[in-house]
SERO-4910 file (N, C-alpha, C, O; in steps of 0.05 Angstrom, whole numbers):
BEGIN
 pado doro    nc1    nc2    nc3   cac1   cac2   cac3    cc1    cc2    cc3    oc1    oc2    oc3
  Unk    A      9    -31      7     -4      6    -11      9     19      2     -5     38      6
  Unk    A     41     26     22     46     46     11     74     63    -10     82     86    -11
  Unk    A     83     34    -24    101     35    -46     68     50    -57     58     50    -35
  Unk    A     61     54    -63     31     74    -91     47    103    -87     56    115   -107
  Unk    A     49    112    -63     38    138    -48     75    147    -56     85    170    -51
  Unk    A     91    125    -68    122    143    -72    117    164    -97     95    168   -108
  Unk    A    140    176   -103    144    193   -112    143    184   -153    140    202   -169
  Unk    A    145    157   -161    160    145   -168    155    107   -165    175     93   -164
  Unk    A    136     99   -165    139     67   -161    141     51   -172    147     31   -159
  Unk    A    138     50   -200    161     39   -229    176     39   -227    181     15   -224
  Unk    A    210     58   -222    233     68   -212    235     52   -180    254     37   -177
  Unk    A    217     55   -157    228     54   -138    213     31   -117    190     22   -119
  Unk    A    229     26   -102    218      9    -84    220     15    -52    242     24    -43
  Unk    A    203     11    -37    200      7     -8    222     -8      9    216    -32      7
  Unk    A    235     -7     16    243    -32     38    238    -22     62    234    -39     79
  Unk    A    236      1     70    218      2    105    206     22    111    196     36     93
  Unk    A    203     28    139    188     54    138    191     52    166    192     32    180
  Unk    A    192     74    172    197     92    207    170    108    202    162    116    180
  Unk    A    155    113    230    147    124    236    149    136    270    150    124    291
  Unk    A    149    164    264    158    173    300    149    196    301    155    219    293
  Unk    A    126    180    322     98    201    326    115    230    354    110    252    364
  Unk    A    126    218    355    139    245    368    138    274    357    124    294    360
  Unk    A    164    265    339    166    271    324    155    284    297    168    291    278
  Unk    A    130    284    301    105    279    268    125    268    241    137    281    225
  Unk    A    124    257    243    156    251    223    159    213    214    166    195    229
  Unk    A    151    213    183    159    193    172    170    188    151    164    199    129
  Unk    A    200    162    154    221    158    151    207    133    130    194    113    138
  Unk    A    213    139    106    218    120     78    242    105     76    257    124     80
  Unk    A    252     92     73    274     79     59    263     69     40    244     52     40
  Unk    A    280     85     11    279     73    -10    300     64    -31    322     74    -27
  Unk    A    300     45    -56    324     43    -56    308     39   -101    286     36   -112
  Unk    A    330     42   -108    325     44   -136    319     16   -158    328     -7   -152
  Unk    A    312     18   -169    293    -18   -178    310    -13   -219    304    -25   -239
  Unk    A    325      2   -216    338      1   -245    362    -14   -258    385     -5   -256
  Unk    A    354    -37   -271    374    -56   -275    397    -48   -281    417    -57   -268
  Unk    A    401    -21   -314    422    -13   -322    407     14   -327    383     19   -333
  Unk    A    426     28   -324    422     60   -338    443     81   -359    467     79   -360
  Unk    A    437     89   -364    449    101   -391    472    114   -384    466    130   -367
  Unk    A    500    114   -391    507    137   -379    505    163   -391    507    163   -416
  Unk    A    500    188   -379    490    221   -396    517    235   -419    517    252   -437
  Unk    A    539    215   -405    549    230   -431    551    213   -465    549    226   -486
  Unk    A    555    192   -464    549    172   -477    535    159   -494    537    154   -518
  Unk    A    513    152   -469    474    127   -473    495    108   -470    490    110   -446
  Unk    A    509     96   -471    515     67   -463    496     56   -439    493     75   -423
  Unk    A    480     29   -430    483     23   -410    510     12   -399    527     -2   -410
  Unk    A    508     22   -369    525     14   -356    508    -11   -343    484    -17   -339
  Unk    A    528    -19   -339    522    -57   -321    538    -63   -287    529    -80   -272
  Unk    A    560    -46   -280    568    -52   -262    570    -34   -236    562    -12   -245
  Unk    A    574    -31   -216    557    -20   -200    577    -14   -186    588    -30   -171
  Unk    A    586     18   -189    624     27   -166    604     31   -133    620     26   -115
  Unk    A    592     33   -127    583     55    -92    553     46   -105    544     39   -127
  Unk    A    543     51    -74    510     65    -68    515     96    -30    524    100     -8
  Unk    A    503    105    -49    507    126    -16    477    128    -20    461    114    -33
  Unk    A    470    164      7    438    155      8    439    176     15    454    183     33
  Unk    A    419    197      1    404    221     -8    376    223     11    357    207     16
  Unk    A    381    241     18    351    245     34    336    271     28    347    292     37
  Unk    A    308    273     12    292    287      4    274    288     30    280    277     51
  Unk    A    255    300     24    236    322     40    211    318     18    213    328     -5
  Unk    A    194    307     23    162    304      7    147    309     19    152    317     42
  Unk    A    119    308      8     98    319     14     90    296     33     97    272     32
  Unk    A     62    319     61     71    303     77     43    285     76     28    285     57
  Unk    A     38    272     96     21    252     98     -1    255    131      6    250    154
  Unk    A    -24    263    121    -36    287    142    -18    296    153      1    300    138
  Unk    A    -14    303    184      6    311    204     29    312    201     45    329    209
  Unk    A     36    284    181     58    276    192     79    291    174     66    299    154
  Unk    A     97    295    172    136    309    157    140    275    137    141    255    151
  Unk    A    142    272    108    155    260    104    188    256     88    198    276     79
  Unk    A    201    232     87    232    241     95    230    222     86    220    202     97
  Unk    A    245    221     52    262    191     37    283    180     38    297    187     20
  Unk    A    294    165     54    317    157     46    322    150     23    316    126     20
  Unk    A    329    157      6    344    141    -30    373    127    -27    396    133    -23
  Unk    A    354    104    -33    396     88    -36    402     98    -72    383     98    -88
  Unk    A    421    104    -76    431    108   -100    459     99   -101    478    101    -85
  Unk    A    450     81   -142    487     73   -143    490     87   -154    473    102   -162
  Unk    A    518     89   -161    552    110   -173    547     80   -188    541     57   -179
  Unk    A    553     93   -222    562     60   -245    588     58   -253    602     69   -235
  Unk    A    602     49   -272    622     48   -286    604     51   -317    586     38   -327
  Unk    A    617     70   -324    599     75   -361    631     49   -366    654     47   -356
  Unk    A    617     35   -384    640     27   -401    650     30   -423    667     16   -434
  Unk    A    641     45   -431    660     52   -457    692     75   -455    695     99   -450
  Unk    A    705     61   -459    730     68   -455    734     97   -462    748    112   -449
  Unk    A    719    106   -489    728    144   -493    703    151   -482    690    168   -494
  Unk    A    693    141   -460    672    169   -456    690    174   -433    699    155   -419
  Unk    A    696    205   -428    702    215   -408    695    211   -373    705    216   -351
  Unk    A    674    201   -384    648    200   -361    671    174   -332    685    156   -341
  Unk    A    670    176   -319    688    146   -322    658    119   -293    649     97   -289
  Unk    A    656    148   -282    629    144   -255    611    167   -270    611    187   -284
  Unk    A    592    143   -252    563    176   -255    548    165   -242    555    142   -235
  Unk    A    513    177   -228    504    163   -216    479    174   -219    472    198   -217
  Unk    A    456    141   -225    440    148   -238    411    171   -236    401    172   -213
  Unk    A    401    185   -251    387    201   -257    366    183   -238    364    159   -238
  Unk    A    350    206   -221    317    196   -220    300    222   -237    289    239   -223
  Unk    A    299    222   -254    287    249   -268    259    262   -261    250    285   -259
  Unk    A    246    228   -256    219    234   -244    214    234   -214    193    229   -202
  Unk    A    239    242   -204    238    236   -172    244    259   -156    234    273   -139
  Unk    A    272    257   -174    289    287   -151    313    296   -169    327    277   -175
  Unk    A    322    322   -179    335    340   -198    350    327   -175    344    317   -154
  Unk    A    385    333   -193    411    328   -184    415    347   -157    417    371   -158
  Unk    A    416    336   -143    426    350   -120    416    368    -97    427    380    -79
  Unk    A    383    362   -108    360    372    -99    353    367    -64    372    357    -53
  Unk    A    341    370    -55    342    366    -24    298    359    -13    285    352      6
  Unk    A    292    371    -50    258    347    -36    257    338    -65    272    342    -85
  Unk    A    229    324    -59    219    313    -98    216    332   -108    215    353    -96
  Unk    A    213    326   -136    200    342   -147    164    349   -151    154    364   -167
  Unk    A    154    335   -136    131    340   -138    123    351   -114    101    362   -112
  Unk    A    144    346    -86    139    374    -62    150    400    -76    137    418    -64
  Unk    A    164    411    -92    183    433    -95    151    442   -132    143    465   -136
  Unk    A    141    419   -150    124    440   -154     90    442   -141     72    455   -153
  Unk    A     87    428   -116     79    448   -104     81    471    -91     63    486    -84
  Unk    A    109    472    -87    117    506    -68    111    515    -97     87    516   -100
  Unk    A    123    520   -115    117    532   -139    101    548   -149    105    569   -162
  Unk    A     63    527   -137     42    537   -140     31    565   -131     19    585   -139
  Unk    A     50    545    -95     35    566    -80     49    596    -71     38    614    -57
  Unk    A     77    597    -83     95    616    -82     72    634   -112     57    653   -111
  Unk    A     78    620   -132     53    637   -156     33    655   -138     37    677   -129
  Unk    A      8    640   -136    -10    647   -129     -6    666    -97    -25    680    -90
  Unk    A     13    665    -85      6    688    -63     35    687    -63     39    668    -48
  Unk    A     53    694    -69     88    705    -55     93    703    -34     74    697    -20
  Unk    A    123    707    -18    129    697      1    120    692     24    125    672     38
  Unk    A    103    714     32     92    718     55     71    693     67     73    672     81
  Unk    A     51    707     53     25    683     54     32    664     43     26    644     56
  Unk    A     46    658     20     53    641     24     71    608     30     72    585     20
  Unk    A     88    631     63     98    611     80     78    614     97     85    606    119
  Unk    A     49    626     97     40    612    129     17    591    105     19    567    111
  Unk    A      2    596     86      2    566     73     14    542     74      7    519     74
  Unk    A     30    553     76     55    513     78     53    506    104     48    484    112
  Unk    A     57    533    123     54    532    143     37    514    152     44    498    169
  Unk    A      8    515    142    -12    503    152    -12    461    152    -14    442    168
  Unk    A     -8    468    123      0    443     98     19    431    119     19    406    120
  Unk    A     31    440    133     60    419    141     77    431    126     97    423    138
  Unk    A     87    446    106    106    450    100    134    460    107    127    482    117
  Unk    A    152    460    108    172    483    125    184    503    109    206    492    114
  Unk    A    189    516     99    195    533     80    190    577     96    176    586    113
  Unk    A    207    587     78    211    604     82    205    614     63    202    600     43
  Unk    A    201    652     59    192    669     47    223    660     11    221    651    -12
  Unk    A    241    669     24    263    671      7    257    637    -10    251    638    -34
  Unk    A    258    610      4    262    587    -10    237    595    -23    237    581    -43
  Unk    A    211    611    -25    195    618    -45    206    630    -64    208    618    -86
  Unk    A    215    650    -61    218    666    -79    243    657   -104    243    659   -129
  Unk    A    259    648    -85    276    629   -107    275    613   -119    294    608   -134
  Unk    A    253    597   -117    239    576   -129    221    586   -150    217    575   -171
  Unk    A    209    612   -139    203    629   -177    225    638   -192    224    643   -216
  Unk    A    244    640   -178    266    663   -208    279    637   -226    289    634   -248
  Unk    A    275    627   -211    283    587   -229    266    583   -245    273    575   -267
  Unk    A    237    585   -240    221    574   -274    223    591   -299    222    615   -304
  Unk    A    226    569   -310    222    590   -343    206    584   -341    196    562   -337
  Unk    A    194    615   -346    161    633   -372    156    627   -383    160    603   -379
  Unk    A    144    630   -409    143    637   -434    143    659   -437    135    674   -419
  Unk    A    151    669   -460    168    708   -472    145    717   -474    129    709   -491
  Unk    A    139    735   -456    112    762   -462    117    760   -497    138    757   -508
  Unk    A     93    763   -508     85    783   -529     83    808   -526     62    815   -515
  Unk    A    101    826   -533     96    862   -531     81    867   -539     72    860   -561
  Unk    A     66    891   -516     44    902   -526     40    915   -536     54    936   -533
  Unk    A     21    915   -555     18    934   -581     -4    962   -563    -21    956   -547
  Unk    A      2    985   -570    -14   1009   -564    -29   1008   -591    -17   1008   -613
  Unk    A    -53   1008   -589    -81   1023   -609   -106   1044   -613   -128   1035   -612
  Unk    A   -103   1064   -616   -127   1094   -632   -150   1075   -646   -143   1059   -663
  Unk    A   -166   1077   -641   -189   1066   -660   -210   1090   -655   -208   1104   -635
  Unk    A   -237   1097   -677   -254   1106   -669   -269   1093   -670   -267   1070   -677
  Unk    A   -295   1107   -662   -316   1080   -659   -334   1093   -662   -331   1114   -649
  Unk    A   -358   1093   -675   -387   1095   -691   -404   1113   -667   -418   1133   -670
  Unk    A   -397   1093   -635   -421   1108   -632   -422   1130   -603   -440   1137   -587
  Unk    A   -374   1136   -607   -373   1157   -594   -372   1181   -598   -369   1201   -583
  Unk    A   -378   1175   -634   -383   1202   -639   -358   1218   -648   -353   1241   -641
  Unk    A   -346   1204   -663   -313   1206   -664   -302   1210   -651   -288   1229   -657
  Unk    A   -299   1200   -629   -280   1201   -617   -258   1202   -613   -251   1212   -634
  Unk    A   -239   1199   -600   -217   1170   -602   -220   1161   -576   -226   1173   -556
  Unk    A   -215   1133   -580   -207   1116   -552   -177   1107   -563   -164   1105   -584
  Unk    A   -176   1104   -540   -140   1075   -538   -149   1045   -527   -167   1035   -514
  Unk    A   -131   1040   -536   -136   1000   -518   -111    992   -512    -94    994   -529
  Unk    A   -105    983   -489    -72    956   -506    -81    949   -521   -101    962   -527
  Unk    A    -77    925   -536    -73    899   -542    -39    877   -536    -39    853   -543
***
């Protein structure tokens, strides 16, 4: 049941779950299930594991409990001898960005709050939802977003029949 609540149940496997009622936190021990991973430079699938390490990611809260993912990530050897990247970490693009401290879905939720409410009001709502965040973090997340370019505004003056020759200016 808990495995279906993970950010991506197809590439992640839940190995253990710890609930701490005193600190209201759920810690999920999770590992990747990918059999092989392509090298980010040469795209040749890697099969030999170099090492493993643990990433700690904040996730969306469950009821009044904060959720922390202890994600066990592997480093792989690239098989291509001419590739400059000898060792690389397996990417999990549907779970978290490289070096991120929160899951993509938590980051998307925070960006939506920041877009709607801004800094101070966004912090207030986030705290009610159980998301620990500062106003500077919300604003920083907004600045990192890629927004589509705005088309230039044009100013047009028209003459309407009802106004008996009066000029009307509008922004398009």
